[in-house]
Phi, psi and omega in degrees: 000126184279129179267130179291145179302146182301322181299325179293317181294315182293337180282343180283161179230188178284004176286176183300142176263149181297321179228090184303325179220128179246104182289137175297149181289144172076023182257358184300137179218157173292146180188183181216089184276351175234134178275164169270138179295144178249125181302132180087353180254308178276135180251198185296159178114167179216147353295160184250012179248156166283125189228128176277137176276080179222158180297168180296340178284355179068016178211149175218159177270150173237137177272358181233149177283356179232074186285163172254133182253143181234145175205160180262131175254124176282169172296124186204177175266008180297135179258335182208164174222158178240127175258131179225141178234123188246140162281145185232163176271187184296335179272354182093002179282138180301134177258312182204160179273120176281323180201142173209146177204156178240129186229159178284147174280133174303131186240155175271186185291344179268355180093003177273154176294128181286149174276134179161182183262125183249154178221160176210133179251129176298125186290138177266094181231169181296331183266356184247109178291145177273180177290146178272138181304132176084349179271150175257144181230145177265128174243147188219141173241131175235126176256137186247115173263325179255113182302336182277350182265109183268003178262352180089126180283331177232134183221141170222160178209155178201187185231152176221142175233127175277119179229103180305137179300152176297164179300321180296314179294319180298326181284333182278321187308316181290347186267349186247168181289167177300322178297315181287335173297319176301316179299318179296317180297312184293319184284345177251011171086007181273081186299308186297323180287322178296315180296314182296317181295315182291322177297320178296316180294319180294319179295319180294326180290331176052041177084355183282340180231102185288348181295329178291320178296322179295318180291324176300315179298316180297321180295315180294320180297329182291344177240026176060042176236035183296340180292350182253001190291343178254010180278140182288152173272114186267148172273139180217000000 
């Protein structure tokens, strides 16, 4: 993976980047980043699908063995969702569950599931193994509107590969600003880290610095997810 010269990175600003996200070559995989709507589950509003914040190739790189995953939840009657991370065989078929958990859907004052972007980070604990370098993992979100349905009324899936940054990239990251770290992540293909860093910066700004919102929009637009650029980042 080619590392951009430090001078180029330091010359960039929080303004728009020419290429907000540069996908690594040869990473395309089958996946389903958008769910099909289920009658009686999805309510008014748009977008009306459960959508994973992943590139069009359905896979992204992570610079950490414990990545944070993001997805959009539509207004719905869903009460809970299940996050699952699978180890897979050479054909991509699930072999075993590396991690799974079931969590409540963020709700509004009427008890309906709120529309917005939700995230979950695989916990870094002594009992939880992280991703292995170079391996690909299947991650899946299932939202449950009907408590009796154990397969999930809405489902999406995508892929993640843990790829430790090169020595050069690792040495540069601590020397640059948070904004330029986002640039380094996006231009070197580390999708999950770019999204997590930019979401953190946007949340911390709390609307006081619109440049973060602009960069968030550019990042989503670069992977054909512009329909989500005005959706709130929800706490869960």
